[in-house]
C-alpha angles and dihedrals in degrees: 000000000000091000095056111132116244114268097032108124127223089246090056091051092047092054096038097247097157104132116090090227093053100049098078091049093045093047090051090053092048091050088061091060100035126089133177135261121195127201109201109206099199137168107230117192116244111262096351096118097164093048091047091053090054090046087056093046092055095047096044093047092049090049092053094047089051093046114029091184091058109133108169134034126190122201126190130277115280087003099161090059100023121242094273140092091030091180089068099037092104090070086067099042116125141181111274095225103034106026126117095254096053090051091046096048095040088057093047092049091049094051094046097036098233143102125259127196112192136165126238140158105263123213105219115225115271097015136110140183123017094332125079101040125132131195095240144168131206129208111208131177143168088295094053130249112006104176145342121217124194117208110254103189109057119197114252095194089069134034096275097108091050093049110036135059110232121235126237106197136070112194124194119206141177109250128160095349099309135080104253134195131181127226127174126225110283090032082078091057091070123057099219101077097052089045091052091050092048092050088051088057104265116150095174128048119195110199125185109201145188097189111172134215138284086039100065094118091053091051090056092045093048093051092049094045094051091050093049094040089062106021092241138119119264119193116183132176120202130202111245131201140063117285133176091261103036150355120241115194110147118090119218125238147186119268126196130224090270091057095251124133107251101177132089127216122244104173110286089353128081114191130192138167122233130200114206090213095055101083092056094041092050091051091053091048101039098027125259117277094189099108109169090199136013117232110212114215116224113260118251114223115220116215 
């Protein structure tokens, strides 16, 4: 692989498209399989849920108009309320299945024929007040709500672990022709969540994020590492802007099974194409890293 000529893509390598006469035909065939995923790095206003929903509507609609083949969209962590003023976030918590945001985004997804992953503060059933709120994300599509994921790894350098109830489950579902899982922000900082999703069959992780500065570089590295670790796609959208508690300045992107960034920036939007066959193809080419167990070799004692 070190001798690959400049300009040959990973997809071309995976499918053996090396000859100059074959690349145009191969790229055409790949285009029939590929579809787009957009990460929308927006700046929601703290506590202005209605305004933030309309901000998303504009951005998602514009992305779909620009890319008719768009299939998945990712919005930032806690998007409906904004990742800010966490002590008051419970005022904007809502039911995952019946809340205003899920009805709004389900309608938008149905009208545009795509899937949307977005972050929101979730009011857990049977709770009230400041207790019983999770940092959650919904995945909705033309058929309505598909899954709800609750952030499992809460940040301890902020107030998250004092405010939110951590999740325990990591579902994987079929959505848009790929097997999809959700993670949220700091979940990407640890390798276990993405590995668990990949072992359950996921080949695309959609990850809303509110990754603060000065750790933007680590955000990018974490996304790339989780993709390469598991030979899957990772698409993450980050909140942007300056808020009383933190500054967010690093946009999220789409990363391919080889760990490379495959998306391009268009203002607040980052857009990339995914090929459902690429994760399996990369594992055959590079070698699978999905070891379900690690066999420990016996130690040799040197005398």
